[in-house]
A tleap script that builds the chain and sets N, CA, C and O, in Angstrom:
source leaprc.protein.ff14SB
mol = sequence {
  NMET PRO ASP ASP THR LYS HIE LEU THR SER
  ASP GLU LEU GLY ILE TRP ARG THR GLU ILE
  LYS ARG ILE ASN GLN ASN ASN ILE PHE CYS
  HIE CYS ARG ASN CYS ASN TYR GLU TRP VAL
  ASP SER VAL GLU GLY VAL PHE CYS PRO LYS
  CYS HIE SER HIE GLN VAL GLU SER ILE SER
  CYS TRP GLN PHE CARG
}
set mol.1.N position { 0.852 -1.172 0.000 }
set mol.1.CA position { 0.000 0.000 0.000 }
set mol.1.C position { 0.900 1.239 0.000 }
set mol.1.O position { 1.804 1.336 0.831 }
set mol.2.N position { 0.670 2.186 -0.917 }
set mol.2.CA position { 1.530 3.373 -0.996 }
set mol.2.C position { 1.302 4.304 0.187 }
set mol.2.O position { 0.202 4.385 0.735 }
set mol.3.N position { 2.356 4.996 0.564 }
set mol.3.CA position { 2.283 5.960 1.655 }
set mol.3.C position { 1.891 7.318 1.086 }
set mol.3.O position { 2.714 7.997 0.472 }
set mol.4.N position { 0.624 7.719 1.290 }
set mol.4.CA position { 0.119 8.988 0.779 }
set mol.4.C position { 0.258 10.119 1.802 }
set mol.4.O position { -0.230 11.227 1.579 }
set mol.5.N position { 0.918 9.838 2.913 }
set mol.5.CA position { 1.066 10.836 3.967 }
set mol.5.C position { 2.005 11.935 3.502 }
set mol.5.O position { 3.113 11.654 3.046 }
set mol.6.N position { 1.573 13.181 3.612 }
set mol.6.CA position { 2.406 14.319 3.235 }
set mol.6.C position { 3.109 14.831 4.486 }
set mol.6.O position { 2.465 15.129 5.492 }
set mol.7.N position { 4.397 14.928 4.420 }
set mol.7.CA position { 5.183 15.454 5.530 }
set mol.7.C position { 5.530 16.905 5.235 }
set mol.7.O position { 5.770 17.279 4.087 }
set mol.8.N position { 5.554 17.717 6.288 }
set mol.8.CA position { 5.893 19.122 6.119 }
set mol.8.C position { 7.396 19.299 5.939 }
set mol.8.O position { 8.197 18.600 6.560 }
set mol.9.N position { 7.758 20.228 5.093 }
set mol.9.CA position { 9.164 20.603 4.986 }
set mol.9.C position { 9.503 21.441 6.212 }
set mol.9.O position { 8.597 21.849 6.940 }
set mol.10.N position { 10.757 21.703 6.456 }
set mol.10.CA position { 11.142 22.514 7.614 }
set mol.10.C position { 10.578 23.935 7.493 }
set mol.10.O position { 10.205 24.535 8.501 }
set mol.11.N position { 10.512 24.478 6.275 }
set mol.11.CA position { 9.921 25.803 6.070 }
set mol.11.C position { 8.423 25.790 6.385 }
set mol.11.O position { 7.915 26.693 7.048 }
set mol.12.N position { 7.719 24.756 5.903 }
set mol.12.CA position { 6.288 24.641 6.167 }
set mol.12.C position { 6.013 24.466 7.660 }
set mol.12.O position { 5.057 25.033 8.189 }
set mol.13.N position { 6.845 23.686 8.332 }
set mol.13.CA position { 6.706 23.475 9.772 }
set mol.13.C position { 6.907 24.786 10.525 }
set mol.13.O position { 6.181 25.068 11.479 }
set mol.14.N position { 7.872 25.579 10.112 }
set mol.14.CA position { 8.108 26.884 10.730 }
set mol.14.C position { 6.914 27.804 10.559 }
set mol.14.O position { 6.525 28.499 11.498 }
set mol.15.N position { 6.327 27.816 9.363 }
set mol.15.CA position { 5.140 28.630 9.096 }
set mol.15.C position { 3.974 28.152 9.959 }
set mol.15.O position { 3.254 28.969 10.532 }
set mol.16.N position { 3.785 26.851 10.053 }
set mol.16.CA position { 2.719 26.269 10.853 }
set mol.16.C position { 2.868 26.665 12.318 }
set mol.16.O position { 1.890 27.063 12.951 }
set mol.17.N position { 4.072 26.561 12.861 }
set mol.17.CA position { 4.307 26.922 14.269 }
set mol.17.C position { 4.054 28.409 14.512 }
set mol.17.O position { 3.483 28.781 15.537 }
set mol.18.N position { 4.474 29.254 13.580 }
set mol.18.CA position { 4.248 30.691 13.696 }
set mol.18.C position { 2.759 31.008 13.683 }
set mol.18.O position { 2.289 31.841 14.458 }
set mol.19.N position { 2.023 30.346 12.807 }
set mol.19.CA position { 0.578 30.586 12.708 }
set mol.19.C position { -0.145 30.126 13.971 }
set mol.19.O position { -1.039 30.824 14.449 }
set mol.20.N position { 0.218 28.975 14.518 }
set mol.20.CA position { -0.393 28.488 15.758 }
set mol.20.C position { -0.102 29.466 16.894 }
set mol.20.O position { -0.985 29.749 17.705 }
set mol.21.N position { 1.112 29.982 16.963 }
set mol.21.CA position { 1.470 30.959 17.996 }
set mol.21.C position { 0.612 32.217 17.857 }
set mol.21.O position { 0.152 32.768 18.858 }
set mol.22.N position { 0.393 32.673 16.620 }
set mol.22.CA position { -0.432 33.858 16.371 }
set mol.22.C position { -1.888 33.596 16.759 }
set mol.22.O position { -2.527 34.444 17.382 }
set mol.23.N position { -2.403 32.440 16.398 }
set mol.23.CA position { -3.793 32.093 16.710 }
set mol.23.C position { -4.014 32.003 18.220 }
set mol.23.O position { -5.080 32.376 18.711 }
set mol.24.N position { -3.035 31.519 18.948 }
set mol.24.CA position { -3.168 31.356 20.393 }
set mol.24.C position { -3.081 32.671 21.157 }
set mol.24.O position { -3.428 32.714 22.337 }
set mol.25.N position { -2.627 33.743 20.516 }
set mol.25.CA position { -2.485 35.040 21.197 }
set mol.25.C position { -3.824 35.456 21.803 }
set mol.25.O position { -4.812 35.621 21.087 }
set mol.26.N position { -3.851 35.625 23.128 }
set mol.26.CA position { -5.074 35.987 23.865 }
set mol.26.C position { -6.226 35.035 23.555 }
set mol.26.O position { -7.377 35.457 23.444 }
set mol.27.N position { -5.909 33.752 23.417 }
set mol.27.CA position { -6.920 32.810 22.960 }
set mol.27.C position { -6.780 31.428 23.596 }
set mol.27.O position { -7.222 30.439 23.011 }
set mol.28.N position { -6.174 31.340 24.783 }
set mol.28.CA position { -6.029 30.057 25.467 }
set mol.28.C position { -6.884 30.072 26.731 }
set mol.28.O position { -6.650 30.861 27.646 }
set mol.29.N position { -7.869 29.195 26.764 }
set mol.29.CA position { -8.754 29.078 27.920 }
set mol.29.C position { -8.026 28.308 29.008 }
set mol.29.O position { -7.515 27.215 28.764 }
set mol.30.N position { -7.976 28.873 30.209 }
set mol.30.CA position { -7.282 28.250 31.333 }
set mol.30.C position { -8.244 28.013 32.488 }
set mol.30.O position { -9.140 28.819 32.743 }
set mol.31.N position { -8.049 26.905 33.177 }
set mol.31.CA position { -8.880 26.551 34.326 }
set mol.31.C position { -7.971 26.039 35.441 }
set mol.31.O position { -7.169 25.128 35.236 }
set mol.32.N position { -8.111 26.642 36.627 }
set mol.32.CA position { -7.317 26.219 37.774 }
set mol.32.C position { -8.017 25.046 38.458 }
set mol.32.O position { -9.174 25.160 38.865 }
set mol.33.N position { -7.324 23.936 38.582 }
set mol.33.CA position { -7.891 22.762 39.242 }
set mol.33.C position { -7.971 22.960 40.751 }
set mol.33.O position { -8.721 22.262 41.434 }
set mol.34.N position { -7.203 23.903 41.268 }
set mol.34.CA position { -7.159 24.139 42.710 }
set mol.34.C position { -8.338 24.990 43.192 }
set mol.34.O position { -9.004 24.620 44.160 }
set mol.35.N position { -8.606 26.121 42.535 }
set mol.35.CA position { -9.656 27.037 43.003 }
set mol.35.C position { -10.789 27.226 41.998 }
set mol.35.O position { -11.732 27.970 42.268 }
set mol.36.N position { -10.710 26.566 40.846 }
set mol.36.CA position { -11.726 26.626 39.783 }
set mol.36.C position { -11.817 27.966 39.077 }
set mol.36.O position { -12.788 28.207 38.359 }
set mol.37.N position { -10.852 28.835 39.252 }
set mol.37.CA position { -10.828 30.114 38.543 }
set mol.37.C position { -10.592 29.841 37.055 }
set mol.37.O position { -9.833 28.938 36.704 }
set mol.38.N position { -11.237 30.616 36.184 }
set mol.38.CA position { -11.088 30.464 34.737 }
set mol.38.C position { -10.744 31.808 34.116 }
set mol.38.O position { -11.246 32.847 34.543 }
set mol.39.N position { -9.883 31.779 33.105 }
set mol.39.CA position { -9.470 33.000 32.417 }
set mol.39.C position { -8.918 32.650 31.044 }
set mol.39.O position { -8.687 31.480 30.738 }
set mol.40.N position { -8.710 33.666 30.224 }
set mol.40.CA position { -8.124 33.488 28.906 }
set mol.40.C position { -6.745 34.136 28.920 }
set mol.40.O position { -6.580 35.250 29.416 }
set mol.41.N position { -5.753 33.430 28.371 }
set mol.41.CA position { -4.368 33.891 28.390 }
set mol.41.C position { -3.752 33.705 27.010 }
set mol.41.O position { -4.413 33.239 26.081 }
set mol.42.N position { -2.488 34.071 26.885 }
set mol.42.CA position { -1.770 33.905 25.620 }
set mol.42.C position { -0.763 32.761 25.650 }
set mol.42.O position { -0.210 32.394 24.613 }
set mol.43.N position { -0.525 32.201 26.819 }
set mol.43.CA position { 0.460 31.125 26.940 }
set mol.43.C position { -0.102 29.991 27.791 }
set mol.43.O position { -0.945 30.205 28.662 }
set mol.44.N position { 0.378 28.796 27.525 }
set mol.44.CA position { 0.018 27.639 28.334 }
set mol.44.C position { 1.055 27.478 29.433 }
set mol.44.O position { 2.143 28.049 29.360 }
set mol.45.N position { 0.717 26.706 30.441 }
set mol.45.CA position { 1.674 26.410 31.497 }
set mol.45.C position { 1.874 27.550 32.477 }
set mol.45.O position { 2.924 27.646 33.113 }
set mol.46.N position { 0.884 28.408 32.606 }
set mol.46.CA position { 0.973 29.527 33.532 }
set mol.46.C position { 0.452 29.108 34.904 }
set mol.46.O position { -0.138 28.037 35.049 }
set mol.47.N position { 0.667 29.937 35.890 }
set mol.47.CA position { 0.094 29.685 37.203 }
set mol.47.C position { -1.190 30.496 37.343 }
set mol.47.O position { -1.396 31.474 36.624 }
set mol.48.N position { -2.041 30.091 38.260 }
set mol.48.CA position { -3.320 30.752 38.468 }
set mol.48.C position { -3.108 32.147 39.054 }
set mol.48.O position { -2.421 32.290 40.065 }
set mol.49.N position { -3.691 33.180 38.432 }
set mol.49.CA position { -3.530 34.536 38.950 }
set mol.49.C position { -4.282 34.758 40.265 }
set mol.49.O position { -4.019 35.731 40.973 }
set mol.50.N position { -5.206 33.871 40.592 }
set mol.50.CA position { -5.998 34.035 41.812 }
set mol.50.C position { -5.335 33.354 43.013 }
set mol.50.O position { -5.162 33.980 44.059 }
set mol.51.N position { -4.961 32.071 42.870 }
set mol.51.CA position { -4.406 31.329 44.022 }
set mol.51.C position { -2.940 30.943 43.826 }
set mol.51.O position { -2.333 30.362 44.726 }
set mol.52.N position { -2.363 31.256 42.660 }
set mol.52.CA position { -0.955 31.008 42.321 }
set mol.52.C position { -0.596 29.524 42.200 }
set mol.52.O position { 0.579 29.161 42.250 }
set mol.53.N position { -1.601 28.678 42.044 }
set mol.53.CA position { -1.366 27.250 41.849 }
set mol.53.C position { -0.829 26.995 40.446 }
set mol.53.O position { -1.137 27.734 39.511 }
set mol.54.N position { -0.037 25.961 40.310 }
set mol.54.CA position { 0.451 25.538 38.995 }
set mol.54.C position { -0.405 24.397 38.442 }
set mol.54.O position { -0.086 23.833 37.395 }
set mol.55.N position { -1.483 24.058 39.137 }
set mol.55.CA position { -2.400 23.004 38.699 }
set mol.55.C position { -3.424 23.598 37.731 }
set mol.55.O position { -4.614 23.672 38.036 }
set mol.56.N position { -2.941 24.016 36.565 }
set mol.56.CA position { -3.764 24.699 35.578 }
set mol.56.C position { -3.870 23.847 34.320 }
set mol.56.O position { -2.867 23.369 33.791 }
set mol.57.N position { -5.099 23.664 33.850 }
set mol.57.CA position { -5.294 23.002 32.564 }
set mol.57.C position { -5.663 24.063 31.546 }
set mol.57.O position { -6.294 25.064 31.884 }
set mol.58.N position { -5.274 23.844 30.315 }
set mol.58.CA position { -5.533 24.852 29.289 }
set mol.58.C position { -5.816 24.192 27.948 }
set mol.58.O position { -5.367 23.080 27.667 }
set mol.59.N position { -6.579 24.919 27.125 }
set mol.59.CA position { -6.897 24.466 25.778 }
set mol.59.C position { -7.049 25.705 24.900 }
set mol.59.O position { -7.570 26.730 25.340 }
set mol.60.N position { -6.600 25.603 23.686 }
set mol.60.CA position { -6.732 26.717 22.744 }
set mol.60.C position { -8.210 26.914 22.417 }
set mol.60.O position { -8.905 25.962 22.061 }
set mol.61.N position { -8.686 28.151 22.538 }
set mol.61.CA position { -10.107 28.458 22.305 }
set mol.61.C position { -10.544 28.102 20.886 }
set mol.61.O position { -11.695 27.714 20.685 }
set mol.62.N position { -9.661 28.223 19.903 }
set mol.62.CA position { -10.053 27.932 18.529 }
set mol.62.C position { -10.403 26.468 18.335 }
set mol.62.O position { -10.975 26.105 17.307 }
set mol.63.N position { -10.069 25.610 19.308 }
set mol.63.CA position { -10.409 24.194 19.194 }
set mol.63.C position { -11.880 23.927 19.521 }
set mol.63.O position { -12.375 22.821 19.305 }
set mol.64.N position { -12.576 24.941 20.043 }
set mol.64.CA position { -13.995 24.779 20.396 }
set mol.64.C position { -14.916 24.927 19.201 }
set mol.64.O position { -16.105 24.630 19.321 }
set mol.65.N position { -14.430 25.366 18.067 }
set mol.65.CA position { -15.272 25.598 16.886 }
set mol.65.C position { -15.984 24.371 16.449 }
set mol.65.O position { -16.730 24.406 15.470 }
savepdb mol mol.pdb
quit
């Protein structure tokens, strides 16, 4: 069976990463597992601004479409 999978070139991968970074700007939904506070941010892996916990889950808002 032929492999029809298209792999990105390094240039295409760079463009893809840049576009994802742009899309995520002010567009990441965050939820603190410790105090249940929710907010929208530009980066993942942040701490909760309310209780300063690092137990934060996040998902890009554009994935909700």
